[in-house]
LOVEXDREN-275657 format. One record per residue (C-alpha): residue in three letters; residue number from 1; x, y, z. Coordinates in nm, 3 decimals, padded with zeros to 5 digits, always signed. Example, Ala and Ser with C-alpha at 12.3 -4.5 7.8 and 13.67 -1.06 7.14 Angstrom:
LOVEXDREN-275657
 residuo num       X       Y       Z
     ALA   1 +01.230 -00.450 +00.780
     SER   2 +01.367 -00.106 +00.714
//
This chain:
LOVEXDREN-275657
 residuo num       X       Y       Z
     UNK   1 +00.504 +02.077 -01.430
     UNK   2 +00.744 +01.884 -01.209
     UNK   3 +01.100 +01.821 -01.314
     UNK   4 +01.179 +01.483 -01.459
     UNK   5 +01.225 +01.254 -01.160
     UNK   6 +01.306 +00.923 -01.326
     UNK   7 +01.035 +00.729 -01.143
     UNK   8 +00.885 +00.457 -01.362
     UNK   9 +00.510 +00.398 -01.370
     UNK  10 +00.339 +00.104 -01.539
     UNK  11 -00.019 +00.161 -01.659
     UNK  12 -00.240 -00.140 -01.735
     UNK  13 -00.561 -00.043 -01.913
     UNK  14 -00.733 -00.212 -02.207
     UNK  15 -00.907 +00.105 -02.330
     UNK  16 -00.654 +00.269 -02.560
     UNK  17 -00.774 +00.629 -02.524
     UNK  18 -00.775 +00.610 -02.143
     UNK  19 -00.439 +00.433 -02.138
     UNK  20 -00.270 +00.686 -02.367
     UNK  21 -00.439 +00.985 -02.204
     UNK  22 -00.328 +00.886 -01.853
     UNK  23 +00.019 +00.805 -01.980
     UNK  24 +00.056 +01.140 -02.155
     UNK  25 -00.050 +01.335 -01.846
     UNK  26 +00.190 +01.145 -01.621
     UNK  27 +00.475 +01.203 -01.867
     UNK  28 +00.398 +01.575 -01.862
     UNK  29 +00.413 +01.555 -01.483
     UNK  30 +00.770 +01.425 -01.497
     UNK  31 +00.732 +01.047 -01.481
     UNK  32 +00.861 +00.774 -01.707
     UNK  33 +00.568 +00.564 -01.828
     UNK  34 +00.518 +00.222 -01.986
     UNK  35 +00.174 +00.128 -02.120
     UNK  36 +00.016 -00.220 -02.127
     UNK  37 -00.319 -00.332 -02.268
     UNK  38 -00.345 -00.666 -02.090
     UNK  39 -00.193 -00.879 -01.815
     UNK  40 +00.020 -01.088 -02.050
     UNK  41 +00.212 -00.786 -02.177
     UNK  42 +00.245 -00.655 -01.822
     UNK  43 +00.401 -00.984 -01.711
     UNK  44 +00.653 -00.953 -01.994
     UNK  45 +00.736 -00.600 -01.879
     UNK  46 +00.774 -00.704 -01.515
     UNK  47 +01.016 -00.977 -01.620
     UNK  48 +01.244 -00.708 -01.761
     UNK  49 +01.207 -00.438 -01.494
     UNK  50 +00.978 -00.363 -01.201
     UNK  51 +00.824 -00.014 -01.180
     UNK  52 +00.822 +00.232 -00.893
     UNK  53 +00.441 +00.220 -00.907
     UNK  54 +00.172 +00.020 -01.090
     UNK  55 -00.162 +00.167 -01.199
     UNK  56 -00.379 -00.141 -01.249
     UNK  57 -00.717 -00.165 -01.421
     UNK  58 -00.938 -00.437 -01.277
     UNK  59 -01.143 -00.565 -01.571
     UNK  60 -00.904 -00.679 -01.844
     UNK  61 -00.952 -00.904 -02.148
     UNK  62 -00.721 -01.176 -02.017
     UNK  63 -00.792 -01.174 -01.646
     UNK  64 -00.903 -01.003 -01.325
     UNK  65 -00.675 -00.728 -01.198
     UNK  66 -00.766 -00.806 -00.837
     UNK  67 -00.655 -01.167 -00.872
     UNK  68 -00.339 -01.063 -01.055
     UNK  69 -00.234 -00.814 -00.786
     UNK  70 -00.305 -01.067 -00.510
     UNK  71 -00.047 -01.300 -00.667
     UNK  72 +00.189 -01.014 -00.756
     UNK  73 +00.208 -00.899 -00.394
     UNK  74 +00.351 -01.240 -00.297
     UNK  75 +00.668 -01.163 -00.493
     UNK  76 +00.689 -00.783 -00.530
     UNK  77 +00.656 -00.485 -00.299
     UNK  78 +00.610 -00.177 -00.519
     UNK  79 +00.292 +00.027 -00.459
     UNK  80 -00.028 -00.032 -00.660
     UNK  81 -00.318 +00.199 -00.746
     UNK  82 -00.632 +00.032 -00.877
     UNK  83 -00.806 +00.227 -01.156
     UNK  84 -01.152 +00.091 -01.229
     UNK  85 -01.516 +00.158 -01.312
     UNK  86 -01.622 -00.066 -01.022
     UNK  87 -01.734 +00.189 -00.764
     UNK  88 -01.904 -00.023 -00.496
     UNK  89 -01.757 +00.015 -00.148
     UNK  90 -01.705 -00.362 -00.135
     UNK  91 -01.478 -00.336 -00.440
     UNK  92 -01.275 -00.057 -00.282
     UNK  93 -01.240 -00.257 +00.039
     UNK  94 -01.132 -00.563 -00.159
     UNK  95 -00.870 -00.357 -00.340
     UNK  96 -00.718 -00.242 -00.013
     UNK  97 -00.739 -00.592 +00.134
     UNK  98 -00.529 -00.715 -00.158
     UNK  99 -00.253 -00.467 -00.076
     UNK 100 -00.344 -00.169 -00.292
     UNK 101 -00.211 +00.169 -00.182
     UNK 102 -00.496 +00.363 -00.342
     UNK 103 -00.811 +00.312 -00.546
     UNK 104 -00.949 +00.557 -00.801
     UNK 105 -01.287 +00.516 -00.970
     UNK 106 -01.360 +00.606 -01.331
     UNK 107 -01.433 +00.863 -01.452
     UNK 108 -01.165 +01.076 -01.285
     UNK 109 -00.966 +01.384 -01.372
     UNK 110 -00.605 +01.332 -01.483
     UNK 111 -00.501 +01.591 -01.225
     UNK 112 -00.661 +01.388 -00.946
     UNK 113 -00.475 +01.077 -01.057
     UNK 114 -00.142 +01.261 -01.066
     UNK 115 -00.202 +01.394 -00.713
     UNK 116 -00.276 +01.041 -00.592
     UNK 117 +00.035 +00.907 -00.763
     UNK 118 +00.245 +01.176 -00.598
     UNK 119 +00.094 +01.102 -00.256
     UNK 120 +00.150 +00.725 -00.282
     UNK 121 +00.510 +00.762 -00.399
     UNK 122 +00.578 +01.017 -00.125
     UNK 123 +00.437 +00.790 +00.144
     UNK 124 +00.616 +00.487 +00.008
     UNK 125 +00.961 +00.644 -00.010
     UNK 126 +00.943 +00.882 +00.283
     UNK 127 +00.965 +00.639 +00.572
     UNK 128 +00.960 +00.764 +00.928
     UNK 129 +01.180 +01.024 +01.088
     UNK 130 +01.273 +00.793 +01.376
     UNK 131 +01.398 +00.448 +01.279
     UNK 132 +01.259 +00.171 +01.498
     UNK 133 +01.541 -00.077 +01.450
     UNK 134 +01.567 -00.217 +01.804
     UNK 135 +01.417 -00.529 +01.956
     UNK 136 +01.061 -00.530 +02.086
     UNK 137 +00.899 -00.789 +02.312
     UNK 138 +00.556 -00.900 +02.426
     UNK 139 +00.461 -01.206 +02.635
     UNK 140 +00.757 -01.421 +02.535
     UNK 141 +00.763 -01.312 +02.170
     UNK 142 +01.037 -01.100 +02.010
     UNK 143 +01.026 -00.863 +01.714
     UNK 144 +01.296 -00.673 +01.530
     UNK 145 +01.137 -00.392 +01.330
     UNK 146 +01.411 -00.221 +01.131
     UNK 147 +01.254 +00.076 +00.957
     UNK 148 +01.588 +00.195 +00.821
     UNK 149 +01.657 -00.126 +00.628
     UNK 150 +01.288 -00.211 +00.582
     UNK 151 +01.306 -00.555 +00.740
     UNK 152 +01.087 -00.725 +00.999
     UNK 153 +01.159 -01.041 +01.196
     UNK 154 +00.930 -01.203 +01.452
     UNK 155 +01.077 -01.482 +01.666
     UNK 156 +01.372 -01.498 +01.421
     UNK 157 +01.142 -01.552 +01.121
     UNK 158 +01.134 -01.288 +00.848
     UNK 159 +00.790 -01.137 +00.791
     UNK 160 +00.687 -00.964 +00.469
     UNK 161 +00.433 -00.681 +00.480
     UNK 162 +00.270 -00.485 +00.201
     UNK 163 +00.360 -00.117 +00.175
     UNK 164 +00.033 -00.017 +00.341
     UNK 165 +00.077 -00.269 +00.624
     UNK 166 +00.430 -00.145 +00.683
     UNK 167 +00.317 +00.216 +00.717
     UNK 168 +00.044 +00.121 +00.965
     UNK 169 +00.271 -00.094 +01.182
     UNK 170 +00.545 +00.172 +01.175
     UNK 171 +00.295 +00.437 +01.285
     UNK 172 +00.168 +00.220 +01.571
     UNK 173 +00.523 +00.138 +01.685
     UNK 174 +00.623 +00.505 +01.673
     UNK 175 +00.328 +00.574 +01.907
     UNK 176 +00.370 +00.260 +02.117
     UNK 177 +00.138 +00.233 +02.420
     UNK 178 -00.073 +00.524 +02.292
     UNK 179 -00.427 +00.488 +02.163
     UNK 180 -00.420 +00.553 +01.788
     UNK 181 -00.768 +00.622 +01.646
     UNK 182 -00.870 +00.470 +01.315
     UNK 183 -00.918 +00.819 +01.173
     UNK 184 -00.557 +00.905 +01.254
     UNK 185 -00.430 +00.591 +01.080
     UNK 186 -00.637 +00.680 +00.773
     UNK 187 -00.503 +01.032 +00.765
     UNK 188 -00.138 +00.960 +00.842
     UNK 189 -00.099 +00.637 +00.643
     UNK 190 -00.343 +00.684 +00.354
     UNK 191 -00.422 +01.058 +00.330
     UNK 192 -00.792 +00.978 +00.377
     UNK 193 -01.024 +01.145 +00.626
     UNK 194 -01.357 +00.974 +00.549
     UNK 195 -01.514 +00.747 +00.810
     UNK 196 -01.639 +00.523 +00.529
     UNK 197 -01.281 +00.400 +00.486
     UNK 198 -01.228 +00.300 +00.851
     UNK 199 -01.308 -00.061 +00.767
     UNK 200 -00.995 -00.051 +00.550
     UNK 201 -00.790 +00.005 +00.867
     UNK 202 -00.956 -00.291 +01.041
     UNK 203 -00.880 -00.514 +00.743
     UNK 204 -00.513 -00.415 +00.736
     UNK 205 -00.480 -00.466 +01.112
     UNK 206 -00.630 -00.814 +01.075
     UNK 207 -00.377 -00.898 +00.803
     UNK 208 -00.087 -00.758 +01.006
     UNK 209 -00.186 -00.962 +01.311
     UNK 210 -00.202 -01.278 +01.102
     UNK 211 +00.151 -01.218 +00.976
     UNK 212 +00.290 -01.133 +01.323
     UNK 213 +00.175 -01.467 +01.463
     UNK 214 +00.057 -01.548 +01.815
     UNK 215 +00.205 -01.251 +01.999
     UNK 216 -00.058 -00.996 +02.110
     UNK 217 +00.135 -00.705 +01.960
     UNK 218 -00.164 -00.488 +01.873
     UNK 219 -00.447 -00.423 +02.116
     UNK 220 -00.795 -00.324 +01.998
     UNK 221 -00.960 -00.038 +02.185
     UNK 222 -01.319 -00.112 +02.091
     UNK 223 -01.497 +00.180 +01.931
     UNK 224 -01.180 +00.389 +01.909
     UNK 225 -00.875 +00.235 +01.749
     UNK 226 -00.559 +00.039 +01.822
     UNK 227 -00.252 +00.038 +02.045
     UNK 228 +00.088 -00.129 +01.997
     UNK 229 +00.186 -00.286 +02.330
     UNK 230 +00.534 -00.424 +02.259
     UNK 231 +00.814 -00.322 +02.496
     UNK 232 +01.185 -00.260 +02.437
     UNK 233 +01.278 -00.500 +02.717
     UNK 234 +01.177 -00.869 +02.758
//
């Protein structure tokens, strides 16, 4: 197994056997783990310390995990993996729309979950090789995307993105003025290669555009993908 890495994972699951089984496997894989059976105890834990990653069940005795994460993302930016028996594509899409970094359906193998945890944490902490910390402009609008310090300002207003939105925008900026297919965004930003998930990309792009405001920063190439059209000069 991996060496102890000190990364803290919160697991929220009301089924005790699943909760303890997942926790034990993650501990054996080198992670620190805290277990919670409901949203109230999770809130108490978050008040003390935020984790490096949250594994969130959806159907809990004291609330809906989707609704909880939607509110959580307004104040926190650590990655989230939904773990649920709800397997409909609409549920998976909703999970990603709410800012989730991955979605795993029960039943699953503990090894699969560990691999997904490793992939999400790697993507979240890895960043990009080339920091894009200069000014960018499009049609009278200005953006400062600082990948090194993980800050984004548009027209002097700070903008907050989810971890998934940040990865997508960073990838588009790094390939500015190039057509980036949806399949490439899925592969590079989510480690997915299934066309059934391409709607996830469209949803994230829609959310990113809403946060960036009126500037036409991202162009849609219908039937293919997207292109960032900001320039480094006004």
